[in-house]
Chimera marker file (.cmm) of the C-alpha trace (Angstrom):
<marker_set name="trace">
<marker id="1" x="84.240" y="69.982" z="98.883" r="1" g="1" b="0" radius="0.5"/>
<marker id="2" x="86.144" y="71.263" z="101.921" r="1" g="1" b="0" radius="0.5"/>
<marker id="3" x="89.414" y="71.543" z="99.996" r="1" g="1" b="0" radius="0.5"/>
<marker id="4" x="87.740" y="73.614" z="97.301" r="1" g="1" b="0" radius="0.5"/>
<marker id="5" x="86.441" y="76.240" z="99.746" r="1" g="1" b="0" radius="0.5"/>
<marker id="6" x="89.581" y="76.331" z="101.909" r="1" g="1" b="0" radius="0.5"/>
<marker id="7" x="91.163" y="79.326" z="100.046" r="1" g="1" b="0" radius="0.5"/>
<marker id="8" x="87.982" y="81.365" z="100.580" r="1" g="1" b="0" radius="0.5"/>
<marker id="9" x="87.892" y="80.500" z="104.276" r="1" g="1" b="0" radius="0.5"/>
<marker id="10" x="91.545" y="81.430" z="104.704" r="1" g="1" b="0" radius="0.5"/>
<marker id="11" x="90.935" y="84.673" z="102.834" r="1" g="1" b="0" radius="0.5"/>
<marker id="12" x="87.974" y="85.522" z="105.055" r="1" g="1" b="0" radius="0.5"/>
<marker id="13" x="89.925" y="84.793" z="108.224" r="1" g="1" b="0" radius="0.5"/>
<marker id="14" x="92.733" y="87.102" z="107.073" r="1" g="1" b="0" radius="0.5"/>
<marker id="15" x="90.224" y="89.768" z="106.025" r="1" g="1" b="0" radius="0.5"/>
<marker id="16" x="88.454" y="89.420" z="109.377" r="1" g="1" b="0" radius="0.5"/>
<marker id="17" x="91.718" y="89.968" z="111.252" r="1" g="1" b="0" radius="0.5"/>
<marker id="18" x="92.735" y="92.945" z="109.082" r="1" g="1" b="0" radius="0.5"/>
<marker id="19" x="89.291" y="94.538" z="109.392" r="1" g="1" b="0" radius="0.5"/>
<marker id="20" x="89.146" y="94.068" z="113.158" r="1" g="1" b="0" radius="0.5"/>
<marker id="21" x="92.646" y="95.483" z="113.624" r="1" g="1" b="0" radius="0.5"/>
<marker id="22" x="92.055" y="98.567" z="111.483" r="1" g="1" b="0" radius="0.5"/>
<marker id="23" x="88.598" y="99.254" z="112.897" r="1" g="1" b="0" radius="0.5"/>
<marker id="24" x="89.550" y="98.785" z="116.526" r="1" g="1" b="0" radius="0.5"/>
<marker id="25" x="92.171" y="101.500" z="116.244" r="1" g="1" b="0" radius="0.5"/>
<marker id="26" x="89.940" y="104.081" z="114.575" r="1" g="1" b="0" radius="0.5"/>
<marker id="27" x="86.264" y="103.298" z="115.261" r="1" g="1" b="0" radius="0.5"/>
<marker id="28" x="83.898" y="102.666" z="118.147" r="1" g="1" b="0" radius="0.5"/>
<marker id="29" x="83.045" y="99.214" z="119.495" r="1" g="1" b="0" radius="0.5"/>
<marker id="30" x="79.661" y="99.041" z="117.685" r="1" g="1" b="0" radius="0.5"/>
<marker id="31" x="81.360" y="99.584" z="114.308" r="1" g="1" b="0" radius="0.5"/>
<marker id="32" x="83.891" y="96.849" z="115.097" r="1" g="1" b="0" radius="0.5"/>
<marker id="33" x="81.093" y="94.442" z="116.123" r="1" g="1" b="0" radius="0.5"/>
<marker id="34" x="79.094" y="95.266" z="112.963" r="1" g="1" b="0" radius="0.5"/>
<marker id="35" x="82.163" y="94.544" z="110.814" r="1" g="1" b="0" radius="0.5"/>
<marker id="36" x="82.790" y="91.259" z="112.617" r="1" g="1" b="0" radius="0.5"/>
<marker id="37" x="79.156" y="90.197" z="112.107" r="1" g="1" b="0" radius="0.5"/>
<marker id="38" x="79.381" y="91.045" z="108.395" r="1" g="1" b="0" radius="0.5"/>
<marker id="39" x="82.531" y="88.938" z="107.963" r="1" g="1" b="0" radius="0.5"/>
<marker id="40" x="80.979" y="86.034" z="109.891" r="1" g="1" b="0" radius="0.5"/>
<marker id="41" x="77.877" y="86.214" z="107.666" r="1" g="1" b="0" radius="0.5"/>
<marker id="42" x="80.052" y="86.072" z="104.538" r="1" g="1" b="0" radius="0.5"/>
<marker id="43" x="81.961" y="83.137" z="106.040" r="1" g="1" b="0" radius="0.5"/>
<marker id="44" x="78.713" y="81.284" z="106.734" r="1" g="1" b="0" radius="0.5"/>
<marker id="45" x="77.455" y="82.035" z="103.213" r="1" g="1" b="0" radius="0.5"/>
<marker id="46" x="80.747" y="80.724" z="101.801" r="1" g="1" b="0" radius="0.5"/>
<marker id="47" x="80.444" y="77.501" z="103.757" r="1" g="1" b="0" radius="0.5"/>
<marker id="48" x="76.925" y="77.050" z="102.370" r="1" g="1" b="0" radius="0.5"/>
<marker id="49" x="78.106" y="77.589" z="98.765" r="1" g="1" b="0" radius="0.5"/>
<marker id="50" x="79.724" y="74.480" z="97.284" r="1" g="1" b="0" radius="0.5"/>
<marker id="51" x="82.515" y="75.034" z="94.808" r="1" g="1" b="0" radius="0.5"/>
<marker id="52" x="83.551" y="78.539" z="95.901" r="1" g="1" b="0" radius="0.5"/>
<marker id="53" x="87.071" y="79.100" z="94.715" r="1" g="1" b="0" radius="0.5"/>
<marker id="54" x="89.022" y="82.246" z="94.238" r="1" g="1" b="0" radius="0.5"/>
<marker id="55" x="91.202" y="84.842" z="95.758" r="1" g="1" b="0" radius="0.5"/>
<marker id="56" x="91.004" y="87.829" z="98.034" r="1" g="1" b="0" radius="0.5"/>
<marker id="57" x="92.405" y="91.174" z="96.812" r="1" g="1" b="0" radius="0.5"/>
<marker id="58" x="93.233" y="93.694" z="99.542" r="1" g="1" b="0" radius="0.5"/>
<marker id="59" x="92.747" y="97.459" z="99.659" r="1" g="1" b="0" radius="0.5"/>
<marker id="60" x="96.025" y="98.923" z="100.953" r="1" g="1" b="0" radius="0.5"/>
<marker id="61" x="94.418" y="101.086" z="103.644" r="1" g="1" b="0" radius="0.5"/>
<marker id="62" x="97.562" y="103.062" z="104.480" r="1" g="1" b="0" radius="0.5"/>
<marker id="63" x="98.066" y="104.064" z="100.819" r="1" g="1" b="0" radius="0.5"/>
<marker id="64" x="94.438" y="104.432" z="99.741" r="1" g="1" b="0" radius="0.5"/>
<marker id="65" x="92.272" y="107.429" z="100.517" r="1" g="1" b="0" radius="0.5"/>
<marker id="66" x="88.759" y="108.776" z="100.641" r="1" g="1" b="0" radius="0.5"/>
<marker id="67" x="89.014" y="112.545" z="100.830" r="1" g="1" b="0" radius="0.5"/>
<marker id="68" x="86.917" y="115.642" z="100.426" r="1" g="1" b="0" radius="0.5"/>
<marker id="69" x="88.192" y="118.471" z="98.219" r="1" g="1" b="0" radius="0.5"/>
<marker id="70" x="86.778" y="121.658" z="96.687" r="1" g="1" b="0" radius="0.5"/>
<marker id="71" x="84.168" y="121.850" z="99.447" r="1" g="1" b="0" radius="0.5"/>
<marker id="72" x="81.623" y="119.451" z="97.962" r="1" g="1" b="0" radius="0.5"/>
<marker id="73" x="83.548" y="116.856" z="95.959" r="1" g="1" b="0" radius="0.5"/>
<marker id="74" x="85.058" y="113.604" z="97.190" r="1" g="1" b="0" radius="0.5"/>
<marker id="75" x="87.803" y="111.460" z="95.715" r="1" g="1" b="0" radius="0.5"/>
<marker id="76" x="88.238" y="107.728" z="96.275" r="1" g="1" b="0" radius="0.5"/>
<marker id="77" x="91.652" y="106.403" z="95.383" r="1" g="1" b="0" radius="0.5"/>
<marker id="78" x="92.150" y="102.688" z="96.086" r="1" g="1" b="0" radius="0.5"/>
<marker id="79" x="95.551" y="101.070" z="95.911" r="1" g="1" b="0" radius="0.5"/>
<marker id="80" x="94.970" y="97.345" z="95.499" r="1" g="1" b="0" radius="0.5"/>
<marker id="81" x="97.408" y="94.619" z="96.493" r="1" g="1" b="0" radius="0.5"/>
<marker id="82" x="97.254" y="91.007" z="95.377" r="1" g="1" b="0" radius="0.5"/>
<marker id="83" x="96.302" y="89.605" z="98.794" r="1" g="1" b="0" radius="0.5"/>
<marker id="84" x="95.750" y="85.911" z="98.074" r="1" g="1" b="0" radius="0.5"/>
<marker id="85" x="95.298" y="86.534" z="94.326" r="1" g="1" b="0" radius="0.5"/>
<marker id="86" x="97.860" y="85.787" z="91.643" r="1" g="1" b="0" radius="0.5"/>
<marker id="87" x="98.360" y="87.007" z="88.098" r="1" g="1" b="0" radius="0.5"/>
<marker id="88" x="96.447" y="83.951" z="86.832" r="1" g="1" b="0" radius="0.5"/>
<marker id="89" x="93.260" y="84.993" z="88.698" r="1" g="1" b="0" radius="0.5"/>
<marker id="90" x="90.739" y="86.988" z="86.673" r="1" g="1" b="0" radius="0.5"/>
<marker id="91" x="87.540" y="88.911" z="87.335" r="1" g="1" b="0" radius="0.5"/>
<marker id="92" x="87.367" y="91.860" z="89.720" r="1" g="1" b="0" radius="0.5"/>
<marker id="93" x="84.898" y="94.599" z="90.553" r="1" g="1" b="0" radius="0.5"/>
<marker id="94" x="84.896" y="97.753" z="92.592" r="1" g="1" b="0" radius="0.5"/>
<marker id="95" x="81.880" y="99.605" z="93.904" r="1" g="1" b="0" radius="0.5"/>
<marker id="96" x="81.737" y="102.960" z="95.651" r="1" g="1" b="0" radius="0.5"/>
<marker id="97" x="78.601" y="103.906" z="97.589" r="1" g="1" b="0" radius="0.5"/>
<marker id="98" x="78.662" y="107.676" z="98.018" r="1" g="1" b="0" radius="0.5"/>
<marker id="99" x="76.182" y="107.683" z="100.909" r="1" g="1" b="0" radius="0.5"/>
<marker id="100" x="73.862" y="110.289" z="99.399" r="1" g="1" b="0" radius="0.5"/>
<marker id="101" x="71.372" y="108.023" z="97.652" r="1" g="1" b="0" radius="0.5"/>
<marker id="102" x="72.900" y="108.521" z="94.210" r="1" g="1" b="0" radius="0.5"/>
<marker id="103" x="73.858" y="105.601" z="92.000" r="1" g="1" b="0" radius="0.5"/>
<marker id="104" x="76.999" y="103.792" z="93.076" r="1" g="1" b="0" radius="0.5"/>
<marker id="105" x="80.116" y="103.869" z="90.908" r="1" g="1" b="0" radius="0.5"/>
<marker id="106" x="80.668" y="100.286" z="89.696" r="1" g="1" b="0" radius="0.5"/>
<marker id="107" x="83.180" y="98.841" z="87.259" r="1" g="1" b="0" radius="0.5"/>
<marker id="108" x="84.103" y="95.260" z="86.394" r="1" g="1" b="0" radius="0.5"/>
<marker id="109" x="87.377" y="94.237" z="84.772" r="1" g="1" b="0" radius="0.5"/>
<marker id="110" x="89.449" y="91.156" z="84.097" r="1" g="1" b="0" radius="0.5"/>
<marker id="111" x="92.748" y="92.099" z="85.777" r="1" g="1" b="0" radius="0.5"/>
<marker id="112" x="93.621" y="93.554" z="89.159" r="1" g="1" b="0" radius="0.5"/>
<marker id="113" x="93.970" y="97.344" z="89.041" r="1" g="1" b="0" radius="0.5"/>
<marker id="114" x="93.883" y="100.451" z="91.193" r="1" g="1" b="0" radius="0.5"/>
<marker id="115" x="90.811" y="102.705" z="91.304" r="1" g="1" b="0" radius="0.5"/>
<marker id="116" x="90.465" y="106.484" z="91.220" r="1" g="1" b="0" radius="0.5"/>
<marker id="117" x="86.958" y="108.004" z="91.071" r="1" g="1" b="0" radius="0.5"/>
<marker id="118" x="85.338" y="111.307" z="92.063" r="1" g="1" b="0" radius="0.5"/>
<marker id="119" x="81.836" y="112.377" z="93.048" r="1" g="1" b="0" radius="0.5"/>
<marker id="120" x="80.104" y="115.719" z="93.493" r="1" g="1" b="0" radius="0.5"/>
<marker id="121" x="77.527" y="116.024" z="96.287" r="1" g="1" b="0" radius="0.5"/>
<marker id="122" x="74.242" y="117.823" z="95.609" r="1" g="1" b="0" radius="0.5"/>
<marker id="123" x="74.083" y="119.754" z="98.884" r="1" g="1" b="0" radius="0.5"/>
<marker id="124" x="76.240" y="121.369" z="101.542" r="1" g="1" b="0" radius="0.5"/>
<marker id="125" x="76.347" y="121.008" z="105.329" r="1" g="1" b="0" radius="0.5"/>
<marker id="126" x="75.751" y="117.259" z="105.363" r="1" g="1" b="0" radius="0.5"/>
<marker id="127" x="77.678" y="114.170" z="106.474" r="1" g="1" b="0" radius="0.5"/>
<marker id="128" x="77.992" y="111.204" z="104.154" r="1" g="1" b="0" radius="0.5"/>
<marker id="129" x="79.457" y="107.752" z="104.748" r="1" g="1" b="0" radius="0.5"/>
<marker id="130" x="81.486" y="106.758" z="101.686" r="1" g="1" b="0" radius="0.5"/>
<marker id="131" x="82.007" y="102.997" z="101.337" r="1" g="1" b="0" radius="0.5"/>
<marker id="132" x="84.342" y="101.434" z="98.774" r="1" g="1" b="0" radius="0.5"/>
<marker id="133" x="84.346" y="97.694" z="97.988" r="1" g="1" b="0" radius="0.5"/>
<marker id="134" x="86.901" y="95.775" z="95.939" r="1" g="1" b="0" radius="0.5"/>
<marker id="135" x="85.873" y="92.205" z="95.110" r="1" g="1" b="0" radius="0.5"/>
<marker id="136" x="87.086" y="89.146" z="93.251" r="1" g="1" b="0" radius="0.5"/>
<marker id="137" x="85.014" y="86.988" z="90.903" r="1" g="1" b="0" radius="0.5"/>
<marker id="138" x="81.897" y="89.118" z="90.360" r="1" g="1" b="0" radius="0.5"/>
<marker id="139" x="80.500" y="86.408" z="88.069" r="1" g="1" b="0" radius="0.5"/>
<marker id="140" x="80.400" y="84.054" z="91.072" r="1" g="1" b="0" radius="0.5"/>
<marker id="141" x="78.681" y="86.568" z="93.374" r="1" g="1" b="0" radius="0.5"/>
<marker id="142" x="82.033" y="87.567" z="94.892" r="1" g="1" b="0" radius="0.5"/>
<marker id="143" x="84.413" y="85.110" z="96.449" r="1" g="1" b="0" radius="0.5"/>
<marker id="144" x="85.902" y="87.862" z="98.563" r="1" g="1" b="0" radius="0.5"/>
<marker id="145" x="85.542" y="91.612" z="99.064" r="1" g="1" b="0" radius="0.5"/>
<marker id="146" x="87.636" y="94.123" z="100.981" r="1" g="1" b="0" radius="0.5"/>
<marker id="147" x="86.044" y="97.350" z="102.218" r="1" g="1" b="0" radius="0.5"/>
<marker id="148" x="87.138" y="100.854" z="103.135" r="1" g="1" b="0" radius="0.5"/>
<marker id="149" x="84.868" y="103.506" z="104.694" r="1" g="1" b="0" radius="0.5"/>
<marker id="150" x="85.231" y="107.177" z="105.530" r="1" g="1" b="0" radius="0.5"/>
<marker id="151" x="82.702" y="109.723" z="106.736" r="1" g="1" b="0" radius="0.5"/>
<marker id="152" x="82.961" y="113.070" z="104.967" r="1" g="1" b="0" radius="0.5"/>
<marker id="153" x="81.387" y="116.363" z="105.957" r="1" g="1" b="0" radius="0.5"/>
<marker id="154" x="80.423" y="118.539" z="103.002" r="1" g="1" b="0" radius="0.5"/>
<marker id="155" x="80.349" y="122.224" z="103.889" r="1" g="1" b="0" radius="0.5"/>
<marker id="156" x="80.104" y="125.455" z="101.961" r="1" g="1" b="0" radius="0.5"/>
<marker id="157" x="83.542" y="126.979" z="101.455" r="1" g="1" b="0" radius="0.5"/>
<marker id="158" x="82.692" y="129.740" z="99.021" r="1" g="1" b="0" radius="0.5"/>
<link id1="1" id2="2" r="1" g="1" b="0" radius="0.2"/>
<link id1="2" id2="3" r="1" g="1" b="0" radius="0.2"/>
<link id1="3" id2="4" r="1" g="1" b="0" radius="0.2"/>
<link id1="4" id2="5" r="1" g="1" b="0" radius="0.2"/>
<link id1="5" id2="6" r="1" g="1" b="0" radius="0.2"/>
<link id1="6" id2="7" r="1" g="1" b="0" radius="0.2"/>
<link id1="7" id2="8" r="1" g="1" b="0" radius="0.2"/>
<link id1="8" id2="9" r="1" g="1" b="0" radius="0.2"/>
<link id1="9" id2="10" r="1" g="1" b="0" radius="0.2"/>
<link id1="10" id2="11" r="1" g="1" b="0" radius="0.2"/>
<link id1="11" id2="12" r="1" g="1" b="0" radius="0.2"/>
<link id1="12" id2="13" r="1" g="1" b="0" radius="0.2"/>
<link id1="13" id2="14" r="1" g="1" b="0" radius="0.2"/>
<link id1="14" id2="15" r="1" g="1" b="0" radius="0.2"/>
<link id1="15" id2="16" r="1" g="1" b="0" radius="0.2"/>
<link id1="16" id2="17" r="1" g="1" b="0" radius="0.2"/>
<link id1="17" id2="18" r="1" g="1" b="0" radius="0.2"/>
<link id1="18" id2="19" r="1" g="1" b="0" radius="0.2"/>
<link id1="19" id2="20" r="1" g="1" b="0" radius="0.2"/>
<link id1="20" id2="21" r="1" g="1" b="0" radius="0.2"/>
<link id1="21" id2="22" r="1" g="1" b="0" radius="0.2"/>
<link id1="22" id2="23" r="1" g="1" b="0" radius="0.2"/>
<link id1="23" id2="24" r="1" g="1" b="0" radius="0.2"/>
<link id1="24" id2="25" r="1" g="1" b="0" radius="0.2"/>
<link id1="25" id2="26" r="1" g="1" b="0" radius="0.2"/>
<link id1="26" id2="27" r="1" g="1" b="0" radius="0.2"/>
<link id1="27" id2="28" r="1" g="1" b="0" radius="0.2"/>
<link id1="28" id2="29" r="1" g="1" b="0" radius="0.2"/>
<link id1="29" id2="30" r="1" g="1" b="0" radius="0.2"/>
<link id1="30" id2="31" r="1" g="1" b="0" radius="0.2"/>
<link id1="31" id2="32" r="1" g="1" b="0" radius="0.2"/>
<link id1="32" id2="33" r="1" g="1" b="0" radius="0.2"/>
<link id1="33" id2="34" r="1" g="1" b="0" radius="0.2"/>
<link id1="34" id2="35" r="1" g="1" b="0" radius="0.2"/>
<link id1="35" id2="36" r="1" g="1" b="0" radius="0.2"/>
<link id1="36" id2="37" r="1" g="1" b="0" radius="0.2"/>
<link id1="37" id2="38" r="1" g="1" b="0" radius="0.2"/>
<link id1="38" id2="39" r="1" g="1" b="0" radius="0.2"/>
<link id1="39" id2="40" r="1" g="1" b="0" radius="0.2"/>
<link id1="40" id2="41" r="1" g="1" b="0" radius="0.2"/>
<link id1="41" id2="42" r="1" g="1" b="0" radius="0.2"/>
<link id1="42" id2="43" r="1" g="1" b="0" radius="0.2"/>
<link id1="43" id2="44" r="1" g="1" b="0" radius="0.2"/>
<link id1="44" id2="45" r="1" g="1" b="0" radius="0.2"/>
<link id1="45" id2="46" r="1" g="1" b="0" radius="0.2"/>
<link id1="46" id2="47" r="1" g="1" b="0" radius="0.2"/>
<link id1="47" id2="48" r="1" g="1" b="0" radius="0.2"/>
<link id1="48" id2="49" r="1" g="1" b="0" radius="0.2"/>
<link id1="49" id2="50" r="1" g="1" b="0" radius="0.2"/>
<link id1="50" id2="51" r="1" g="1" b="0" radius="0.2"/>
<link id1="51" id2="52" r="1" g="1" b="0" radius="0.2"/>
<link id1="52" id2="53" r="1" g="1" b="0" radius="0.2"/>
<link id1="53" id2="54" r="1" g="1" b="0" radius="0.2"/>
<link id1="54" id2="55" r="1" g="1" b="0" radius="0.2"/>
<link id1="55" id2="56" r="1" g="1" b="0" radius="0.2"/>
<link id1="56" id2="57" r="1" g="1" b="0" radius="0.2"/>
<link id1="57" id2="58" r="1" g="1" b="0" radius="0.2"/>
<link id1="58" id2="59" r="1" g="1" b="0" radius="0.2"/>
<link id1="59" id2="60" r="1" g="1" b="0" radius="0.2"/>
<link id1="60" id2="61" r="1" g="1" b="0" radius="0.2"/>
<link id1="61" id2="62" r="1" g="1" b="0" radius="0.2"/>
<link id1="62" id2="63" r="1" g="1" b="0" radius="0.2"/>
<link id1="63" id2="64" r="1" g="1" b="0" radius="0.2"/>
<link id1="64" id2="65" r="1" g="1" b="0" radius="0.2"/>
<link id1="65" id2="66" r="1" g="1" b="0" radius="0.2"/>
<link id1="66" id2="67" r="1" g="1" b="0" radius="0.2"/>
<link id1="67" id2="68" r="1" g="1" b="0" radius="0.2"/>
<link id1="68" id2="69" r="1" g="1" b="0" radius="0.2"/>
<link id1="69" id2="70" r="1" g="1" b="0" radius="0.2"/>
<link id1="70" id2="71" r="1" g="1" b="0" radius="0.2"/>
<link id1="71" id2="72" r="1" g="1" b="0" radius="0.2"/>
<link id1="72" id2="73" r="1" g="1" b="0" radius="0.2"/>
<link id1="73" id2="74" r="1" g="1" b="0" radius="0.2"/>
<link id1="74" id2="75" r="1" g="1" b="0" radius="0.2"/>
<link id1="75" id2="76" r="1" g="1" b="0" radius="0.2"/>
<link id1="76" id2="77" r="1" g="1" b="0" radius="0.2"/>
<link id1="77" id2="78" r="1" g="1" b="0" radius="0.2"/>
<link id1="78" id2="79" r="1" g="1" b="0" radius="0.2"/>
<link id1="79" id2="80" r="1" g="1" b="0" radius="0.2"/>
<link id1="80" id2="81" r="1" g="1" b="0" radius="0.2"/>
<link id1="81" id2="82" r="1" g="1" b="0" radius="0.2"/>
<link id1="82" id2="83" r="1" g="1" b="0" radius="0.2"/>
<link id1="83" id2="84" r="1" g="1" b="0" radius="0.2"/>
<link id1="84" id2="85" r="1" g="1" b="0" radius="0.2"/>
<link id1="85" id2="86" r="1" g="1" b="0" radius="0.2"/>
<link id1="86" id2="87" r="1" g="1" b="0" radius="0.2"/>
<link id1="87" id2="88" r="1" g="1" b="0" radius="0.2"/>
<link id1="88" id2="89" r="1" g="1" b="0" radius="0.2"/>
<link id1="89" id2="90" r="1" g="1" b="0" radius="0.2"/>
<link id1="90" id2="91" r="1" g="1" b="0" radius="0.2"/>
<link id1="91" id2="92" r="1" g="1" b="0" radius="0.2"/>
<link id1="92" id2="93" r="1" g="1" b="0" radius="0.2"/>
<link id1="93" id2="94" r="1" g="1" b="0" radius="0.2"/>
<link id1="94" id2="95" r="1" g="1" b="0" radius="0.2"/>
<link id1="95" id2="96" r="1" g="1" b="0" radius="0.2"/>
<link id1="96" id2="97" r="1" g="1" b="0" radius="0.2"/>
<link id1="97" id2="98" r="1" g="1" b="0" radius="0.2"/>
<link id1="98" id2="99" r="1" g="1" b="0" radius="0.2"/>
<link id1="99" id2="100" r="1" g="1" b="0" radius="0.2"/>
<link id1="100" id2="101" r="1" g="1" b="0" radius="0.2"/>
<link id1="101" id2="102" r="1" g="1" b="0" radius="0.2"/>
<link id1="102" id2="103" r="1" g="1" b="0" radius="0.2"/>
<link id1="103" id2="104" r="1" g="1" b="0" radius="0.2"/>
<link id1="104" id2="105" r="1" g="1" b="0" radius="0.2"/>
<link id1="105" id2="106" r="1" g="1" b="0" radius="0.2"/>
<link id1="106" id2="107" r="1" g="1" b="0" radius="0.2"/>
<link id1="107" id2="108" r="1" g="1" b="0" radius="0.2"/>
<link id1="108" id2="109" r="1" g="1" b="0" radius="0.2"/>
<link id1="109" id2="110" r="1" g="1" b="0" radius="0.2"/>
<link id1="110" id2="111" r="1" g="1" b="0" radius="0.2"/>
<link id1="111" id2="112" r="1" g="1" b="0" radius="0.2"/>
<link id1="112" id2="113" r="1" g="1" b="0" radius="0.2"/>
<link id1="113" id2="114" r="1" g="1" b="0" radius="0.2"/>
<link id1="114" id2="115" r="1" g="1" b="0" radius="0.2"/>
<link id1="115" id2="116" r="1" g="1" b="0" radius="0.2"/>
<link id1="116" id2="117" r="1" g="1" b="0" radius="0.2"/>
<link id1="117" id2="118" r="1" g="1" b="0" radius="0.2"/>
<link id1="118" id2="119" r="1" g="1" b="0" radius="0.2"/>
<link id1="119" id2="120" r="1" g="1" b="0" radius="0.2"/>
<link id1="120" id2="121" r="1" g="1" b="0" radius="0.2"/>
<link id1="121" id2="122" r="1" g="1" b="0" radius="0.2"/>
<link id1="122" id2="123" r="1" g="1" b="0" radius="0.2"/>
<link id1="123" id2="124" r="1" g="1" b="0" radius="0.2"/>
<link id1="124" id2="125" r="1" g="1" b="0" radius="0.2"/>
<link id1="125" id2="126" r="1" g="1" b="0" radius="0.2"/>
<link id1="126" id2="127" r="1" g="1" b="0" radius="0.2"/>
<link id1="127" id2="128" r="1" g="1" b="0" radius="0.2"/>
<link id1="128" id2="129" r="1" g="1" b="0" radius="0.2"/>
<link id1="129" id2="130" r="1" g="1" b="0" radius="0.2"/>
<link id1="130" id2="131" r="1" g="1" b="0" radius="0.2"/>
<link id1="131" id2="132" r="1" g="1" b="0" radius="0.2"/>
<link id1="132" id2="133" r="1" g="1" b="0" radius="0.2"/>
<link id1="133" id2="134" r="1" g="1" b="0" radius="0.2"/>
<link id1="134" id2="135" r="1" g="1" b="0" radius="0.2"/>
<link id1="135" id2="136" r="1" g="1" b="0" radius="0.2"/>
<link id1="136" id2="137" r="1" g="1" b="0" radius="0.2"/>
<link id1="137" id2="138" r="1" g="1" b="0" radius="0.2"/>
<link id1="138" id2="139" r="1" g="1" b="0" radius="0.2"/>
<link id1="139" id2="140" r="1" g="1" b="0" radius="0.2"/>
<link id1="140" id2="141" r="1" g="1" b="0" radius="0.2"/>
<link id1="141" id2="142" r="1" g="1" b="0" radius="0.2"/>
<link id1="142" id2="143" r="1" g="1" b="0" radius="0.2"/>
<link id1="143" id2="144" r="1" g="1" b="0" radius="0.2"/>
<link id1="144" id2="145" r="1" g="1" b="0" radius="0.2"/>
<link id1="145" id2="146" r="1" g="1" b="0" radius="0.2"/>
<link id1="146" id2="147" r="1" g="1" b="0" radius="0.2"/>
<link id1="147" id2="148" r="1" g="1" b="0" radius="0.2"/>
<link id1="148" id2="149" r="1" g="1" b="0" radius="0.2"/>
<link id1="149" id2="150" r="1" g="1" b="0" radius="0.2"/>
<link id1="150" id2="151" r="1" g="1" b="0" radius="0.2"/>
<link id1="151" id2="152" r="1" g="1" b="0" radius="0.2"/>
<link id1="152" id2="153" r="1" g="1" b="0" radius="0.2"/>
<link id1="153" id2="154" r="1" g="1" b="0" radius="0.2"/>
<link id1="154" id2="155" r="1" g="1" b="0" radius="0.2"/>
<link id1="155" id2="156" r="1" g="1" b="0" radius="0.2"/>
<link id1="156" id2="157" r="1" g="1" b="0" radius="0.2"/>
<link id1="157" id2="158" r="1" g="1" b="0" radius="0.2"/>
</marker_set>
């Protein structure tokens, strides 16, 4: 059993290190600790799930963006790299939580691909935390997910 879950553990360790490095340079200590706890929870869940196999796609944080435009619209553009995945791996899903209580944007597909989606907020003068997830193997309740977050402030520009 241990050999079957080893790729997922390795993926989580790499994801943990990437998340901690990117968060520590741009976020407060509480955010870094929350991210570390989330990764440790996923690691524990993985260890409790026999037969987890799969890969870990990575959001290229330096190339991807979450940006506000036109005053009240936001764009999420995710550039996805293979990470520990290969062309023989199949089954991916992205999800974008817009932070305003509206339905998340979700799409599932068989091959690795980049994502570009937009959202229009219902009101001005509000802050929203936009969270984007890119995961492998949605049919197996996700072997591995990478996350990107950005707070946006929607203001009236008219």
